[in-house]
C-alpha positions in Angstrom: -24.5 6.0 26.4 -24.4 9.7 26.3 -22.0 11.5 23.9 -20.7 14.3 26.1 -17.9 15.9 24.1 -18.6 19.6 23.7 -17.3 19.5 20.1 -20.0 17.0 19.1 -22.9 19.2 20.2 -24.7 21.3 17.6 -24.0 25.0 18.1 -27.7 25.9 18.0 -28.2 23.6 21.0 -25.6 25.2 23.2 -26.4 28.2 25.4 -23.5 30.1 27.0 -23.7 33.0 29.4 -21.1 35.0 31.2 -23.3 35.3 34.3 -26.1 33.0 35.2 -28.5 33.5 38.2 -31.2 30.9 38.9 -33.7 31.6 41.7 -31.5 34.2 43.1 -28.4 32.0 43.2 -25.4 32.8 41.1 -24.3 29.6 39.3 -21.9 31.2 36.9 -18.5 29.6 36.2 -18.7 25.9 35.5 -22.4 26.2 35.0 -22.3 28.9 32.4 -23.0 26.4 29.5 -26.3 24.7 29.1 -27.3 22.2 26.4 -30.9 22.2 25.2 -32.6 18.8 25.1 -33.7 17.4 21.8 -35.9 14.6 20.6 -34.7 12.4 17.7 -37.2 11.2 15.2 -35.3 11.0 11.9 -33.5 7.7 12.6 -33.4 4.5 10.5 -33.6 1.4 12.7 -32.3 -0.8 9.8 -29.2 1.3 9.2 -26.9 -0.7 11.5 -27.9 -4.0 9.7 -27.1 -2.3 6.4 -23.6 -1.3 7.5 -23.1 -4.9 8.9 -23.8 -6.3 5.4 -21.1 -4.1 3.9 -17.5 -5.4 4.0 -15.9 -4.5 7.3 -19.0 -3.5 9.3 -19.8 -7.0 10.5 -19.1 -6.4 14.2 -20.4 -2.9 14.6 -23.1 -4.2 17.0 -20.4 -5.2 19.6 -19.4 -1.6 20.4 -19.9 -0.6 24.0 -18.5 3.0 23.4 -15.3 2.7 25.5 -13.6 5.2 23.2 -10.4 3.2 22.8 -10.6 3.5 19.0 -10.8 7.2 19.0 -8.1 7.5 21.7 -5.7 5.5 19.6 -6.7 7.0 16.2 -3.9 8.4 14.0 -6.3 10.8 12.3 -7.9 12.0 15.6 -4.5 13.1 16.7 -4.5 15.4 13.7 -8.2 16.4 13.6 -10.4 15.9 16.6 -13.5 16.0 14.3 -12.4 12.5 13.1 -14.1 10.4 15.7 -14.7 6.7 15.0 -16.4 6.1 18.3 -19.0 8.9 17.5 -19.7 7.5 14.0 -20.2 4.0 15.4 -22.5 5.4 18.0 -24.5 7.2 15.2 -24.6 4.0 13.1 -26.1 2.0 15.9 -28.8 4.7 16.5 -29.5 4.9 12.8 -28.8 8.6 12.6 -27.7 8.7 8.9 -28.1 12.5 8.6 -25.7 13.1 11.4 -23.1 10.8 9.8 -23.5 12.7 6.5 -22.5 15.9 8.2 -19.0 14.3 8.3 -19.0 12.7 4.8 -16.0 14.7 3.7 -13.7 13.4 6.5 -14.8 9.8 7.1 -12.9 8.6 4.1 -9.6 10.0 5.6 -9.1 6.9 7.6 -5.5 5.8 6.9 -6.1 2.1 7.8 -3.3 2.1 10.4 -5.5 -0.4 12.3 -4.5 0.9 15.7 -8.2 1.1 16.6 -8.8 -2.5 15.5 -5.8 -3.8 17.5 -6.8 -2.0 20.7 -10.6 -2.6 20.6 -11.6 -4.9 23.5 -14.8 -6.1 21.7 -13.3 -6.9 18.3 -15.5 -4.3 16.6 -12.8 -3.7 14.0 -13.5 0.0 13.8 -11.2 0.4 10.7 -13.6 -1.9 8.8 -16.6 0.1 10.0 -15.0 3.3 8.7 -14.5 1.6 5.3 -18.1 0.4 5.3 -19.4 3.9 6.0 -17.2 5.3 3.3 -18.6 2.8 0.8 -22.2 3.5 1.9 -21.6 7.2 1.4 -20.3 6.6 -2.1 -23.0 4.1 -3.1 -25.8 6.4 -1.9 -24.3 9.2 -4.1 -23.5 11.6 -1.2 -19.9 11.8 -2.5 -18.4 11.1 -5.9 -16.7 7.8 -6.3 -13.1 7.9 -5.1 -10.3 7.2 -7.5 -9.6 3.9 -5.8 -13.2 2.8 -6.3 -13.0 3.7 -10.0 -9.8 1.7 -10.4 -11.3 -1.3 -8.6 -14.4 -1.2 -10.8 -12.4 -1.1 -14.0 -10.1 -3.9 -12.8 -13.0 -6.0 -11.8 -14.9 -5.4 -15.0 -12.0 -6.9 -17.0 -11.6 -9.8 -14.7 -15.3 -10.7 -15.1 -15.5 -10.2 -18.8 -12.3 -11.9 -19.9 -10.8 -13.6 -16.9 -7.7 -11.5 -16.9 -6.6 -7.9 -17.3 -4.8 -5.9 -20.0 -2.6 -3.3 -18.3 -3.0 -0.4 -20.7 -6.8 -0.9 -20.9 -6.9 -0.7 -17.1 -5.0 2.6 -17.2 -6.9 4.1 -20.1 -10.2 3.1 -18.5 -9.2 4.5 -15.2 -7.9 7.8 -16.4 -10.8 8.2 -18.8 -13.2 8.0 -15.8 -11.3 10.3 -13.4 -10.4 14.0 -13.6 -6.7 13.5 -12.8 -5.6 14.1 -16.3 -7.0 14.6 -19.8 -6.0 11.4 -21.6 -3.5 8.7 -20.7 -0.5 10.3 -22.4 -1.0 13.6 -20.6 -1.4 11.7 -17.3 1.8 9.7 -17.8 3.6 12.9 -18.7 2.5 14.5 -15.4 3.3 11.5 -13.2 6.8 11.7 -11.8 6.8 7.9 -11.0 6.3 7.1 -14.7 9.2 9.4 -15.8 11.4 7.7 -13.1 10.4 4.2 -14.3 11.2 5.1 -17.9 14.6 6.6 -16.9 15.5 3.5 -14.9 14.4 1.0 -17.4 16.0 2.6 -20.5 19.1 4.1 -18.9 18.4 7.4 -20.5 21.7 8.6 -19.2 23.3 6.3 -21.9 21.5 8.3 -24.6 22.4 11.6 -23.0 26.1 10.6 -22.9 26.1 9.5 -26.6 26.1 5.7 -26.0 23.3 5.1 -28.6 23.7 1.3 -29.1 23.8 0.7 -25.3 20.7 2.7 -24.9 18.9 0.9 -27.7 19.9 -2.5 -26.3 18.0 -1.7 -23.1 14.8 -0.4 -24.8 11.8 -2.7 -24.0 10.8 -3.2 -27.7 9.4 -6.7 -27.1 7.3 -5.6 -24.1 6.1 -2.5 -25.9 5.1 -4.6 -28.9 3.2 -7.1 -26.8 1.4 -4.3 -25.0 0.4 -2.8 -28.3 -1.0 -6.1 -29.6 -2.9 -6.6 -26.4 -4.6 -3.3 -26.9 -5.8 -4.5 -30.3 -6.5 -8.2 -29.5 -7.8 -8.3 -26.0 -6.3 -11.1 -23.9 -8.8 -13.6 -22.6 -8.6 -16.7 -20.4 -9.4 -19.8 -22.3 -12.9 -21.2 -21.9 -13.9 -18.2 -19.7 -17.3 -17.5 -21.1 -19.6 -19.4 -18.7 -17.3 -18.8 -15.8 -17.5 -15.1 -16.3 -21.3 -15.2 -16.4 -21.4 -17.2 -13.2 -19.0 -14.7 -11.5 -21.0 -11.7 -12.8 -24.2 -13.2 -11.3 -22.5 -13.9 -8.0 -21.2 -10.3 -7.8 -24.7 -9.0 -8.6 -26.3 -11.2 -5.9 -23.7 -10.1 -3.3 -24.4 -6.4 -4.0 -28.2 -6.9 -3.7 -27.6 -8.8 -0.4 -25.4 -6.0 0.9 -28.1 -3.4 0.1 -30.9 -5.5 1.6 
């Protein structure tokens, strides 16, 4: 099916003239824009199958290009360059280079699922957007998102020890992202952390001179347990072999997804 939106045509393939005369006939007006034909050769006929193997892209082959996804899209209403129908079309044709032209906006999907709810063929376009975003990350066309870094650190601890240690997750996450230089600096900058401390300790009691009442609310026990957990990493009992099996399974699934 042809993609006919003018905004999706490369500028160097569009010819516009104020006055157009062909064989002595003035065809100006609605005929003042012409699109040069082009032949596509740089396609990957295995690309659709690759996206299907990534989480969310299973049903991309069902798309019949009705446009319901884009018409209902929250992001398309804000930015007409965000076009799920177009990217699904490119995925099915294997035009990876065309998709990479929009690598900086595909990740902006807000997962409102309007497209998935309205899709008459159960393509689940929201999942396809996530699959494309993951493919772009894994191929190195964009740096890993902060959510991916967090997921990797969380998963690493689960596989190694069968459980997580909160402070290690945070230190590992902040250590691999550029949001802040060090955990303490990050916590100092985060307004939600300051608010949590204020609500938990009732800092207002301290400010009003009620020292004992303030101390009674201080989470000394929890702080001590967190400190010990940083030194003696928590681990699920008899986890060793289970962790190895889980790590092997994750490895096999990644290899399967990448064909």
